[in-house]
N, C-alpha and C positions, 0 to 999 in steps of 0.2 A: 573511420569509426565515429559514431555519433556519441553525443554527451550521455544519452540514456543507456547506450550499450556499455559505456565505461562504468557507469554506476552498477549495471547488472553484473558485469564481469568482476567488479570490485567486491560486490556482495558474495558472488560465488567463490571467489578466491579467499575471502576472509569469513567464510560462512561460520566457522567455529567461533570466531570472535563475537558473532551476533547472537549465538545461542542463548547465553545467559541474559542478555538484554531483551531478546525476544520472549524468553520464558517469563521474565519478570513482568513484562507488559501483558502477556497472555493471562498470567495468574491474576493480575489486578482486574482485567476485564471479566474473567470467569467469576471472581468473587463478587464484583459489583452486579453482575447479571443475576446471580443466585440470590444475593441478599436483597437487591432492588426489586426482585419479583414479589417480595412480600407486600410491597406497596399496592399491588394489583390483585392480591389474593382475597376474595370476598370472605372466605372462612377465617383467615388470619385477621382481617380488618374487624370483623365482628368480635373475635376474641380479644383483640387489642383494645377495642372500645370498652368492652365489658370489664377489662382489668386495667384500664387507664394506661395502656402501653403505646398508644399511637404516637405521642410526643417522643417517647423513647426510641421508637423505630425510626422516625424522621431524623432525630438528633444523631443517632448512630450512623445512619446512611450519610449524612452531611460530614460527619467526622471521618468516615472511611474515604469519602471523595477527597476531602482536604488532605488526608494522609497520602492518598494515592498520587495527588499532584506533586506533593513535596518529595515523595519517594522516587517517582519516575524522573522528576527533574534532577534529583541527586544522581541516579544511575546514569542518566544521559550525560551529565557533565563528567562523571567518572569514565564513561565509555569514550568520550571525546579525548580525554587525557590519555587513555589507553591507546588511542589511534593517532596521537599527536604527530608522531614521526611520519606516518602515512600522509597526513594532511600537509605537513611541511614540505614533503617531496613534491606534492601536487603544485604547491605555490612556487617552488623553485623551477618547475617546468613551465611556468607561465599561466597557471590557473589563477584567476583573480579571486579575491575574497568573496566577491559577489557570486562567482561560479561555485565556490566552495559552499556558500550558504545555500545556493540553489540545489547543489548535490545533496546536502544534508536534508533539505526540505523534502526532496523526492524520496530519499531513503526513509525519512520519517513517515511519509505517506504509505510507502510499501510496507514498512514494519507495522504501521497502524492497522492497515487492512489485514495483513497476515495475522497480527496479534488479535485483532477483533474477531476475525473468522475463527481462529483457533480457540480463543477465549470463549466465544459464544457456543462453539461445538462442545467444548469441554464442560461449560456451564450447563448446557442443555442435557448432555449425557449424564452428568452427575446430579442434575436437579432432582431426579426421583429419589436418589440416596439422600440428598440434602433435605428434602421434605420428610423423608422417613425419620431422619435424625431429629428434625424439629418436632414431629409428631411424638417421637419417643421421649424427648426432653419435656415437652409440654403436656404429655398424656392426652394426645388427641388421636383418636383412631381414624385411619384412612384419610390422612391429610393429603389433599390433592394438589398437584402442581398447577401453577398459574402462569406459565410462560406463554404470553400472548404477544401480539404486535406492539402493544404499549410497552411491555417489558423490554423488548429488543430496541424499540425506538429510544426509550430512556437511556439504555446502555450506550447506544450510538451517540446520543447527544453528549453524555458524560465523557465518552472516549474522545470525541472531537474537541471538547473543552480542554481536556488534559493534553491533547495533541497540540492545540494552539498555544497554550501556556508553555508547554515543553519546548515548542519551536522558538518562541520568543527568548526563553532562557538560552537556548542553544545558539541562536543568532548573535545575541549580545556577547556571550562568552567567546565565540570564535572571532567576532569583530575586534575584540580587544587584544588578541594575540598576534605577535609578529611571527615571521617565518621561523626564526631561531627558537622562539618560545614554543611554537608548535612542535618543532623537531625534538626539543628537549623536554617537552611536557610529559612524555611517557617515561623519560629516564631521569629527569631531574630529581635529585634527592630533596625531600622537604626539610627545611631547616627548622629545627625545634629547639627550645630552650628547656633546660632542666636545672633544678637547684636541689642538691642533696639535703640541705638544711631545711628548706621549705617542705620537701617530701617527708622528712623525719617529723617535722612539726605536725604535718597533716596526718601522719600515721598515729602519732600520740593523741591527736584530737579525735580521730576515729575510734581508737581503743577506749578512750575516756567516754565517748558517746555510747559505745556498746556496753560499757560497764554500768553507766548510769541508767540506761534504758529500762531494764527490768525493775530497778528500784523506783523509778517514776511510775511505771505501770502498776506496781504493787502499792503505790502511794506511801512508800517508805520515806521519800524525800520530796521536796518541792510540792507539797500538797496543795498549796494555795496558788502556786504559779501556773498560769495558763500558757506562758511562753516557753517553759522548759522543754516540753515535747517538740515544739516547733524548732527550737535550736538544735535538738538532737537530730531531727529529720534533715534540716539544712546542712548540718555538719556531715551527715552520712552521704548526702548527695554530692557535696562539693569536694570533700577530702580525697576520694579515690582518684580524681583528676590529677592532683599533684603527686599522689603516691605512685600512680602508673608511670609517670615520667622518670621517677627516681627508683623504680622497683629493681631494675637490673643492677644499679649501683649498690643498693642495699644487699641484694643477693650475692654480688661479688665480694662485699666486705665480710659476709658470713662464710662463703665457700672458700675464701682464701686460707681459712684455717683448716680446710680439708683438702690437702694437696692433691691427692689422687683424683678426686671428683672434679676439682678445679682445673687440673691439667687436661683431663679427658674432654672437658667442655670449653676449653679456652677459646677456640674459634667461634663457637656458638655465642658465648657470652660477650666477646668483643664486638661481634656483629650486631647482637641484640641491643647492646648499649645505644648504638645509633638508631636502630629500628624503633625502639620504644620511645625515643625522643621525638621521632617524626611520626610515629603511629599513635601517640598517646591520645590525640583527639578522636581518632576513629575507634580505638579500643574503648575509650570512655563512652563514646556514642553507642557502641554495641552493648556496653555494660548497662547504660540507662535504658535502652530499648528492651534488652533481655529482662532486666529487673522489673520494668513496668509490665511486661507481658506475663511473666510467671507469677507476679503478685496479683495481677488482674485475674488471670485464669484460676490460680490456686485458691484465692479467696472465694471467688464465686462458685467454683466447683465444690469446695469443701462445705460451703453453706448449703448448696443445692443437694449434695449427696447425703446430708444429715437431716433434711426436712422431714422425711417420712418417719425416721426413728424418733426425732424430737416431738413430732406431732403425736405419735402413738404413745410416747411417754407422758406428754402433757395432757393428752385427751384419752384416757383409758376406756372411756365409754363412748359408744357411737352417737347417742343422743342425750342431751342434757338440757333441762329447763328448770326454772325456779317456781315454786308454789308459795304464795303467801295468803293472807286472809282475804284478799280481793281477787287475785288472778290465778289462773291455771289450777283450779280446784277440780281434780280429776282422780279417779281411783285406779288401782292396778288393773282390775278386771275391765274397766272401760278402755284403757290403753290397749290391752291385749285384743279386745274385740275390734278396735279400730285397725290395728295392724293386720289381724287375721282377715278382715274384710278386704284389705288391699292386697292380699295374697302373700303377706310376709309372716314372720314369727318372731316374738320376743324371746330371746335366749335368757336374759337376766334383767330384772328391774329392782332397783334399790332406792330407798328414801334415806336421806341424811339430814337430820335436823341441825340447825345452827342459828346463831344470832350475829348479825353484822354490827360492829361498833367502830367508832373512830379509833385509828391506830396512833397512839401517843407514845413517843420514845423520849426518854430523858438521858441526855449525854453531857457529862461534866456540868451539871446544874442547869442546863438549857433544854427546853422541851421542843421537839419537832413533831409536826402532824403530817402523817403520810397517807391521807385518805382513809378508807375503811378496811377492816379485816374481819374475817369470820372467826367466831368463838364457838368451840364444840366441847361438849361434856365428855369426860373420859369414858363413860358408859356407852354413849352413842358412838364414839369413835371405835371403841373396842368391838362393839356389836357389828359395826359396818365393815371393819377391816379384819375381824377375826384375830385380834391381838389381845395381849394382857398388859397393856400400858397402865402404869400406876402414877397418878399425879397427886402430890400432897396439897393440902389446903394452903393457899397463898403462893403456890408455885405454878409453873406452866411449862408446856412442851410446845415448841414451835415446829409445825410439820410443813414440809414443802413438797409440792407435787412435781417440781421440775428436777431434771437431772443436774446435780451440782457436784463438781469434783472436789471443791474445797468447802470448808465450813463458812458459816455466816459471819465473816470477820467484822463487818460493821455492827451487826445486831449483837454480837458478843460483848461489845463495849457499852451497850446502852441498857438502861432499866426500862421496864414496860409498865405503862399506866393503863389499866383496864377501867374505862370510864363508863359507868352506867347511871349517871345522873338523869333526871327527867329530860325528855327530848327537847323541851322548850329551853331548858337551861343549857343544854349542849349546843343549841343553835347560837346562843349568845357567846359561848366559849369559842366556837368556830369563827364567829365574826371578829373576836379579839385577835385570833391568830392571823386573820387576813390583814389586820392593821399592823400587828407587831409579830414578826417572825421569830423573835428572840425572847420569848416569855420564859421566865425562870420557873423552876419546879415549885418553889414556894408560892409564887403568885398564882399558878394554875391550881394547886391544891387548895389554896385559900378560897378559891371560887367554886369549890366542889363540896357537896355534902360528905361528911366524914364516913358515912355508911354506904356511899354510892361510888366508891372506886376501890380498886385493888392495886396496890403498888408492889410490883414484883422486881426485886433487885436482880442484876445481871447474873449473880452467882446462884440464883434460884431458877434460872432458865436453862432448859435443855433443848436439844435439837434432834429431829429425826426426818427421814424421807419416807414418803408413802404415796402411792397412786390412789388417793382417797376420793378424788373428784376430777372434773375437767377444769383446766385453767380458765378463769374468767375474771375480768376486772372491769367494774362499772362504778358509776357514782353511788348507786344504791347497794349493790351486792358485789363482793369480791371473794373469789375462791381461787385456790391454787396454793396459797399460803394461809395457814390458819393457826389459831392458838387453842391448844387443848388444855382445859382447866379441870380442877376437881369438881365432882358432881354437886357438892354443897355450894361452891362458889357459883356454879352455873345456875343452880336453882334460885339463888339470891337475885341474880341478874334478871332471870326470867320473871320472877315475882315482882320485882321493882318496875320493870319496863312494860310488862304485859305481853299478851299473845301477838300483838301487832308487830313486834320486832322479830318474831320467830319466823323462819323460812325453812323450806324443805327442798333439797336438791333431788330432782327426779333423774336418776342415772340409768340409762337403758342400753343394753347390748342386743343388737339384732342378730338373727341367724345369718343374714347376709349383710355385712358391714356397708355394702354399697347400695343398699335398698332405698333408693330415692323415693319410690312410690309410698313406702310405709312412712317415711319421714314427712313427706308432703301431706299425707292423710292426717298425721298427728298435728301438724302445723295448722291445717285448715280447720280441724275440729276445735283446737284451742282458740283460734281466732273467733270462731262462732261463739264459743263458751264465754269469751272475754268481751263480746259485743264489739269486735273490731280492734280492741286495744292490743297492740303488738309490742308493748314496752318490755315484756318478758317472754318474747317468742323463743322457741327452742333453737338450739344450735346443733348442727350435724357435722360430725368429725370429717366425714368424707368430703363434704363441700369445702370445709376449711383447708383440707389437705390439697385438694385440686386447685384452689385459688392460690395457695402458697407455691405449689409446683409451677403453675403457669407464670406467676409473677417472677419468681426467682429463676425459672427455666429460661425465660426470655433474656434475663440479665446474663445468665450463664452462656446462652447461645450467642449473644452479641459479643460477650467477652472472649469467647473462643475464636470468633471471626477476627476481631480486632487484635487479639493476642497473637494469633497465627500470622497476621500481616506484620506485626511488629517483629516476631521471631524470624520470619523469612527475610524481612528487610534487613535485619541485623546480619544475617548470613550473606546476603547479597552485597551489603556495604563492605564487609571484610573481603569478599571475593574480588570485587573490582579494585579495592585498595591494594590487595596483594598483587594483582595482575599489572597494575600501573607501575610496579617496582621491578618488573621483569628485566628491563634493559639494564637497570642499575645492578641487579643481582648477577647478570651475565658477566659484567666487568669484573666482579669479585671472583666469579667461578673461573674465569680465564687465568687469574693470578694463582688460584689454587691448583689448577691444572699444570701451570708452569712449575709449581712446587712439587709436582709428581703425584698428586692425589687422583684416585680413580673415580669413575662415575658413581660407583656404588658408595664410596665414602662421602662424596659430595651430596648424593641423594639423602644419606642419613643426616647430614648436617642441615640440609634444607628442610627435612621432615621435622627435626627438633625445633628449628626456628619457627616453622609454621604452627607447630603444636603449641609453642609458648604463646604466639600471637592469638591463636584461636581459642585456647582454653583459659587464658588469663581472665577474660571477662566472664567466662562460664563459672570458674571457681569463685571469683569475687561475687557474682550475682547470686549463685546458689547458696554460698556460705552466708552472705548477709541476709538474704530473704528467709532462709531457714532459721537463722537466729531470731530475727524479728517476729516471724510467725509463730515459732515455738513459744516465745515469751507471751505474745498476745493470746494465743489459744490456751495458754496455761491458766488464764484468769477468767475464761468464759465457760459456761456450761457445755459439756460434751466436747471440750476443746481438744482432748487427746485424739478422739476419733476424727475430728475435722483436720487435725494436723497430719494424721496418717493418710488421709485422702489427698492432701497437698503434695505429699511425697511422690505420688503418681505423676503429677505435673512436672516436678523437678527431673524425674527420670526421663520423661518424654522429651524435655528440652535438651538434656545431655545427649540423648540418642540423636536428635535432630541436628545438633551442633557437630556431632561426630560424622554424620553423613555429609554435612557441608564441608567439613575438614578434609575428608578423603576425596571428595570431588575436586576441591581446590588444589589439594596436594598433587593429584595426578596431572592436572592441567599445568600447574606451576612448574613442576620438575621437568615435564616434557619441553616446555618453552625455554627454561633456563639452561638445561643440559643439552637439549636439542638432539 
């Protein structure tokens, strides 16, 4: 019998042992093939350059390659531990370490080519679906596949690099083990240490961190401390490691008060006490991998899923541009003629008059300057929105165009100073602000003409929401948030500063919101009208929406790939860890059989133990991430809708982990009970 025939017979005999290892390698190859193909897609390269995504594509591919190397190296070492007894037998029969290394090298080559062949076939077959998903996410019609010789060559090079690094790890690991260590490596129980006191302290620290987190987010405590949130994050990451090791001890101390439940699970609890001590590093690793994956996917998915809704809310009009005394002076009829000539139709055209002034807020005697803000008269606002808003003299209503779940907490605490001094005097005031950021109210007002400002105290401010214009923030004009004031106050400002500070928002809705031709015609005509000046060029909602979709869609797409790799790797890590404990578990089962327990009873005990091992990181990861995201989304616009989208990711992860559990359970119970 030749050396190669021994290897082939060995692979055939232990075929089932190779399946998980083979699938893990094939999965990595398929993922790298599909994702790497983007590097050679002309269409995607053009899109990525237009949206500054090229660096992101390259960085994500490098990250996936690095993760693949680490992941496959880990599964290889775990696989060797699983086969330790087999290798030990070879050595006792006279096979040298050199021969063993040679055998592993040949096996690796066979698995490499088998995995590469399978991975490339799977990647090729699913590439069309893969590109359809990309096109769907990025809103690109008929996105074509780009699987060419360059793609396969790149995948081959990456696979060989992973294979070489993997082989080096494997040779070093095997070379350091003796015959007895190899024989015992698959059955040796890992020695772990646990400390109930440290576990309890870690639990108290985690609970404290969870208690303080929403208070810090809502700025109720540690307002000035930048390190408070960092400490919370570090505590949340580190504390579970110590809690996991002491978890069964804690559960034992609780369940001992419930005699029936405790007695029914006595065998499971006594066995799990040891398991959690030796498994805590792996369970913790799975917890970190799962938490990183579901956070990454849920955050990016929730942001992506709300883009269209948020854009439609913030941009209720298809086209928007500003007219002042110098630029964009065009009539309603001229606009209609331009659009009609391009084959489109204007469904609605509105003009909203406003004045943009510096936004001064007074809080606890100190003034802050926050750029500029639009000021609108109550009559203009009511005519524009069809409302009956009443604003008394010396008061104001702050209107926001954005979806806000909570009130303006910071604004409610500040007074408003509407400054309509001469523009030359305002420039001097702005220059003072640049030098001194903590100007007192008294100093600011002393530098203003008494009849050229309106001081509105916080108790005379009201708030409302309304889709009155498209969100827009620039150095000269800002809309999206505006101050509605009394008509007489508005008239005073207008008379004081003159027509040059007055601007008009042109707000247009097209019959077809995606009518690029009409928008381009308007843009071209305004450019001619303004003699090439594009400082106030029109904005098109559809264009903004597509840019946001593509930018965030790529982030989501990459996050899905990386997240899935993390999730699947967490399942594989547990799978191999559980299988390496088969021999040890067999010894326990023999003792249980001697005590008269049936296979059915033993199977139930094994199932409970596996369930605890598999679902401890699931419960911890989902619970912690749900808590943190619900708190964070509670303080952002449209947060409730975003959080609901995140729940889809949590459910998908739980289902995936359940599948991994049942696959592992079937294999584990068959090998243990036999």
